[in-house]
N, C-alpha and C positions, 0 to 999 in steps of 0.2 A: 302305253303310257297315258292318264289322262295329262289334259294343259292344264297348266296353276299359277297361281300369281308367287310370283317371287319378286323379294327385294333385295336389290344390292347393294351395299352402303360401304366408302371408299372415302376417307379422306385425300386420297390422291388419285388425280383422276384429270387427264385433259389430254395431251399433246403425247405418242409413244416414246417417251425418253428413257421408261425403264422397264425390266421386265415383268415386275409389278403392274403398272400401268396397261400393258401391253396383254395381257393376262385376263385382266378385267374385263378389257373391253374385246377381246376374243368370246369370251365367257359372254357377257351380254348379248351379243349379235348372233353367237350359236341360239340360246336359250329363244331368241325372239322369231329366230327363222325357225325355230321348231316347234312357235304355235304359244309358248306361254307369256303370258301377262306380266312383264319385268318394267320393276317402277328401279330407277336408278336416285338412289341419295348420295349428293355428293357437295363439296361445297366451289367446285367449277363453276364462276360467273358467266365463262362463254354457252353454258347450256341452259343459262335462264330463258323459259318460254321453250325449250323444246319436248316435244309429247314424251312423257313419259318419265322425265326429270324431276327431282322436287331439290332445287338448290338450297341448302342450309349454310349461310352465312356464322361462322363461328367469332364470337363476339370478342375474343382475341385467339392466336394463333395457337396450335400447339408451341409448349415450351422445348426450346433445341436444346439448352442446355441440360434437355430431359434426361439423360439416360437416367439418372436419380427419378425424375419425376413419372416418369413413365412407369417406374415398376415399382412405384409406391402402392401399399395396399390401398390406401383412401383413393376413390375417383377423383376426376375432378368434378369442379359444381359448373351447373348449368343454368342459364338464364328461363324465364317462362316461356320468352316467345320460341328459343330453341326446343324446349320439350313439347311446344305445343304444333309447331313444323312436322316434328317427329312422329310424334303419334299420327297426326294426318295421314302421312308419309307410309307409312306401316298397317293402318287399319286395314283390315279384310285380305291381309297376303296368307298367303299358307306357309310360307318360310322366309326366313330372313338369312342373306349369308351376307358376314361381313370380309370384307377383304383387310383392312386395317386394324390394329387394336389400341388405335389414337383416338380423339378426342369423339370425332365423328362417330366411330366404332364403338365407342362405352359409351356414349348416348342410345344408341340404336338398342345396344344390347340390355340394356338399364328397362327402354321404352319397350322393347318387345316381350322382357320376362311381366312389366305391369299386365301387356296384354294376355299375355300365355302364348306368345306365340313360339313356336320350335326356331331356333338358331342355331347354323354352322358357320363355319369360321373357314379364312385359309391363316397359314401361316410362312407368312411372305416375310420374316420378319428377320434381316442379316443382322442380329445380334452381336457377331463376330466381327464383322464388319466394323461395325459400326463403331465396337471398342477397340478397334485397331485405329481406328481415322480420329479418337479423341484421345488414346492414349501411346505412350509410344510404344508398349506391347500388351497384347487381349491378358488376360488373370482368369484361368481356368474357373477359379475359386468365386471371384466375381462374377463371370458370367452364369454359370449354377444360381449363382444367388438371387441375380436379377430374372432369372428364367421362372423362380420359382414363385417369386414377385408379381411375372406376368401373368403365370398360371392362377395364380390364386385370384388376381383382381380381374381377368379377361376367361381364359381359355378353362376354365374349370365350372363356368358354367354355361358351354355349349353343348349341344347336343353331337355333333361331330367336326373335326378337324380334317382339312385339305392339306397335307403336306406336300409341296412340288418336287421333294427328292427322301431319299432313304436316309442320306447323312442330316438332312437338318431335323426331320422325325427322329434318330438315333441321339442326334447331340439333346434337342430338348425333352425326350423322354429320359435321359442318363440321369435328368437334373429332377425331373417332375415325378416318373413313373410310368407307368402305361396310361396311354390317352386313348378317346373313340377316335381314331385316328385312321385315314387311309391314304396312300403314296398314292398321288395321281402326278404324273408330269405335266406341265401348263401346256405342253405340245409346240411343236414348230407348225408354222403354217405352211400349206401347199404350194405357195410363192415362193419360197424359200427351199429350190432344186436344182439341179445341175443345169446350167444355159448356157449358149454361146456367147460369152462375153472377149470383146479386145481391149489388151491393156492399150491405153493412153500413149501417145507417142512419144512421152518423156520416160515410160515405166519399159518399151520394147525392148531393151535390152538388158532390163536386171530382172534378179530374182526376188519376187515381191511376198514379202510375209506381210501379215495382217494379224493385229490384235486388237480385237475389240474389248472394250473394258472403261470403266470413267478412270478420271487421272486423279486417283485416291492412293495411299501410301501402298495398302494392304494388294493390289495390283501387282507391282512389283516390275514395272516400266522400265527400272532401272537396269534390272537382273538381264534382260531382255535385250536392252542396249549394250550391255559389256558382253552379252556371248555373242552378240553380231561385231562386236570390238576384235575381238578373238578368233574368229572364222577367219581361214585363209583366204575366203574369199569374199572378204568382207565389203568391195568396193564395188561390187556387184549385185550387192542386196541392196533393198528399198524396202524402207520397214512403213507400213500405214498402219496407225495408232489413229482407231474411230471409237471416237468419246468424247467425252467433257469432263473437268473439275478443274479445283482449286490447285491442283499441283501443275498444270501445264506452262507454264514456263522455266518451274526447276525441270522438268522434265526436255523440256526445247537446249535448254544449258547444258543436263549432260549428256545429251546427243551432240552434242558440238564435236566431242573426239569420231566421229563417225565420217565417213568420204560424203557418205549422201544423207541430209538431212530429213528425219521423217516425215511425214505427212501428218498432220495432226489435226482432224479432224469431225465434228460432231456430223454424221453422215445421217440423211433419211433413211427410211428402209428401202426404198426403192434404191439409193444411191450403193447402200450398204450392198442389196442380193449384188449389182454389178461388181463390184470390186472382189466380191468373194469368189464371184467366178472366172476374173481373171487374173486372182492370184495364185502363185503358185507353191504357196507354206502357209498354214494356221498357227500361229504359237498363243499359246494360254498359260500365260506368266504367273498367275495369281495364287498370291498365298494362304488369301482368302477368298473364297467364292461357296455359296450354300448352294446355289441353283443352277450355273453354270449353263445361261440358256442360249448365250452368243456363241459357244462353241456348240454346239447343239446346231442348231442355226447354220455352221461355217461346216461342219463334216457331211449334214444331210444335205449340201449342195455336190459334197465329194471333195472337196476341198482338206487333204490329210493333215492331222494334227501333231505338236510336239506340245506335250502337257506338262507340267509343274506336278509333281510327284506329290505336293503339300497334304498335309492331312487331314487341316480344313479346306480342303476343295473338293469338293464336288464331281468338280471335271475330270479328276485322276480315273475315275471308274470308267470314264470312256474311252480309254487307251487299249487297242488292241495287242499292243506289244509293247516291249523293251524298248525299238527303236521311235517309239511314242510318247516317252515319257523322260524326263530330266531329272534329277537332284534340286529341290525346289530353292536351294539359294546356291546353287553351283555353275556359273556363266561360263564354265569350261565345257562342263558337260555336254551344257546345252549349246554352245558351238558346235560340239563333234556331231549332236545330232541333227543339228542343219545344214552341216558339212556333206553329212549324210543322203539325207533327201534331194541333196545340189546333185548327187553324183549318181542317184539310182532314181531313173525318174519313170522305167519301164514298171520297175517294184512299187513306184509310188501310184503311177496309172491303176494298177492293180488292186492296191488297197483303198484306191479311191473308190472303185467299185464294192468292193466288202463294206464301206463305208454306208455307203446308201443303201444298201439292203439293211446294214444295223438299226438305222434309224428308224425304222418304218413302225419301229413300235411307239414311235414319239411322233405320233403324228396327232396332226389339231383334234381333226374328228375324233379320232380314237379316245384322245385324254379329254373330250370336252362331253363326249358320252357317257364316260364315267362322272365325272361331276355333275352331268344330267341326274344319275340314278343318285348318288349321293343326295342330292338337295329332295328329289321325289321321296326318297325313304324317310328322311330324317322330317317331311311335313306332314307323313302318317296320312298319306290319299291313298297308298297302296291295294 
């Protein structure tokens, strides 16, 4: 494979606070290590002056009321400075890869078309999650209408689309029809693996249940809290909620019914790895989750999961049996599954080994190789 010049464009790029950012940074690092020339276009001022980075500061940030504005057919307007900076960043590249369909991604798409450059794009856009956060309930009719607007304005104009799960591809294509898409998992870093880790002194006599997710409505922390409350052994259970979000205080209040208050903390990647490896069980309670990277990270380390069997969650596909699933709105069934794994340690250890073998298909290297091939083929340099 020849070395090519690749532009990576993202409206969201900074610290590893989301799966989308982590996936973008992993791709950038991999492509550079493979010898490709990588230009990164982003609004992150912390990257100003870094080799290979082009920082374009928007005249105004993307509108956050913006579900309607993001999906309208008319593209946003750009200043002359923004257009000139984007043209300078893209001139001479072989392929342009867009991480987000937001303001900067849209400017890059328009500029690449004017320069007659091939364009590919990620589909990391968790529309159903955004709907659930903005509305009391998500609406399939509204979702499909918004997907159709997003396709017409953005994704219909790219050569290839990267979907991180079959679930999100199927949801999008059910609204817009067949697309030039490839399902390639984002991949799990090799550092997320089984390793020795001691429980902190305060957790020594506790059964530690980890859940990694933002503190938002559709992640259903309340169902997990109620499930633990109904457990026969609830006084032995220590919940760890890794994340951050607008419902933090509400979740703390809901958890006051438990003997042991949950640990709620926005962990670094290194801290999360240690907690995964000293936890006893992983519960993925999300009712809506389009990628479920955090679930894969946990089971890659051999942590056995119990997963909400929710129709709008990709994580349910990672269950190996009925003991790894519960009806997503049924805390009593969740309690029974937690109790089962608290009393079947030997079976849990055997399943842990199976999960470590199962996740080999999600290795970061394997997934990055497939993405590299997609970009290379789109460039037309083969």
